Each structure stands twice: as C-alpha cells, then as structure tokens.
N, C-alpha and C positions, 0 to 999 in steps of 0.2 A: 476481637481478632482483626488484625490489620491485613488488607489485601496485599499480597506479595506478587506483583505483576510478573517479575522474572521467573519465579517458581511456577506459577500457573501457566505461563507461556511455554516453559520447558516441558511440563507435563502434558500440555495440550497437543504437542507434536505427536504423541503416541496414544492418546486417550480421547475417545469421543466425549466422555463425560467432562473432562477438563477443557476440551474444545468448546463445549456448550457453556461452561462457566466463563471462559474467556470471551466468547461472543456476547454473553449477557453483561459482563463487566464493560466491554467496549461500547455497548449500547448506552450505558449510563455515563461513561467517560466522554463519549463523542455524541452528544445529543442530536447534532445535525444529521448524522447517519442513521439514527435509530429507525425512523419511519421508512427508510429505504430497505431495511432488513438485509443488508449485506451480511454475509456469513463466511467466516473462515472455514473452508472445507478441507484444506490440506496444507501442511507446511512442514518443512524441515529446516536445517541450518542454512540452506541456500536457495530454497524454492518456496514460493508462497502462492496459494490459489484461493481466490475469493469468489463466492457466488453472488451474482446480481439477479434476484428473482424477477420473474415476469409477473409483476403485480401492478395494479392500477396506479399506485403511488409513483411508479417508475415509468409510466407511459408518457408519450408525447401526444399531440393532437390526433394522430392517426393510429393510435394503439401500438406503436412500436416503442422499444426502449429509448428513453429520452437521452439526447446527446449529453446533457449535463450530468445525468446519473452515471452514464458510461465514463465520463471524465472523472467524476468523483471517486468511483470505485478504482480507477486507475491510480489516482493519487493515494488512496488508502492502501492499496496492495503494495505499491513500491515503498511507501513510507513505513509501513509496518515492518517489512522485511529489513529495511535499513536500520530502523530503530532497534530491532531485535539483535542486530549484529554489532552496532556501534555502542560504545559506553556512553550513556546519556549524561553521565556526570562529567565526561571529558569533551564530548562533541555536541554542538548545537546543529540541528537539522531544520532547515526552512525551505519550503517550496519557493523557487524563484520564478518558474515559468512552466506552462503546460501546453503541449501541442497534441492535437488529436487528428487522426485521419480516420474517416468513417468509410467502411467498405461495403457493408451489407446491413439491411434493416433487421434489427432484433425483434423477433416475435415469439420468443420462448426464453427460459432461464439461460443466463450467460455466465461465463467464468473468465475471470481475469487471472493471468499467470505472469509472474515475474521471477526470473532466476538469475543468480549471480554465483560467484565462486570466491574462494579466498584469494586467488590470484587477481580477480577483478577488483576486490577491495584494496589490495596492496597497490595495484597499478593506478587506480582512480582516486583513492582517498589517502591511504596511509603514507605512501611515498611522496605524493605532491604536497601534503601538509607539512612535510619536513622543511620545505623551502618557501611555502606560500602561507598567507594568513587564512585563506579560504579557498575551497574548490567548488566548482559547480559541475555536478555529474548528471549526464543524461541517462535516464533509466527507461528502457523500452519495455512496455507491457502490452501484451496482446490479449484481446478478448474474443472468445469463440462462443457460439451458442451450443446447446447440448447436442445438436446434430453435427457439430464441427465446422459450421460456417464461420468464416473469419469476419467479425463485426468491425473491430477497430484495432488500430495500432496507436498507442499513446507514447509520447515521450514526456516524461515528467523530469524536470530539471530541479535537482535538489542542491542547495548550497550547504556545504558541511564546513564548520568552522570550530576550531578549538575554543572552548569557553574562555580561556585566558586572553584570547584575541578579540573578544566581543566588546564593543564599546556601545554604550547606550546613552541617550540624552538624559540629563538630570533635571 
C-alpha cells in the first residue's frame, strides 16, 4: 500500500489518529526534524500549529529552547501550510531567507502558529506569478509558550516558482 500524503493530510485535519499517522510519516520523511519531536497539533485549510516540546534535545546551554530549534520549527510550520495549499506538481517552493526576532526565553513547550487566507494566496502568489517567473513571499510565524509568553516572531521568505520556469544546471 502506497502512502498518499494528500489523503492523510486531509484526514489529519479532523482526526487525532490521522494526525498521529501524519506526524509519524513526517518523522521518517524529514529525518533532521525527528529528534526534535515537532508535532502538528492543529491545522485546517488556512492555519497551522506546531508543538516544539521542551525536551533536552531542544535546549541551549542554559536549558532554554534553542534559537535554532525555534527557527527550524518556524520554517517547518510555514512550509507545511504552503505546501498543503500549493499544487506541488505545478509550483516549486524553496526557502530563500529566514529572519528571527527573539523576545522571551522558552522554558516550557512552545507552539508555532502560521495563518493565511485565500485572498493572501491570490495577492502574494497566484496573481504575481501571472507576470513574474518567481515570487518571494514573507511568511510571519509567531511562537508562544504554553503560558502565552511571546517567544519569537519569525519571517520565513519562501520563493515560489512555476516548475515550467525552473532552470537547472546540467
């Protein structure tokens, strides 16, 4: 039986069991993230929420959440929502740049949240790609701890390009 990511992803929006299946599959598909134990905890068509657990693997030297783990979960959260909305057979998505502002030290589980809308997609991706080969879209993601403290604000800049416009070296 072949893994159908689109079908599992759609079912995971409403089912804890399928969310567990999706998280397990993502751990295998993205080995770099596995040890950090990021977990998708909530998502729908336009919102994505990821848990960054307060575990030793994610600590810095003073037992706070490590800056790089906070940045990586920001990339994952924005990228997953965009990939779930864009047709992967039509559009290539590549991270161009990442900017992080750190506001508060994380000392407990934290949650990254990214939200968009159909209007946002149209304004930032679909309409510009009618006249440009590629667009770079800034995606703002905020991370709060379980008590509501605002830990970070990230801006992940994704380049979106129609596959027909992609040129690679041979």
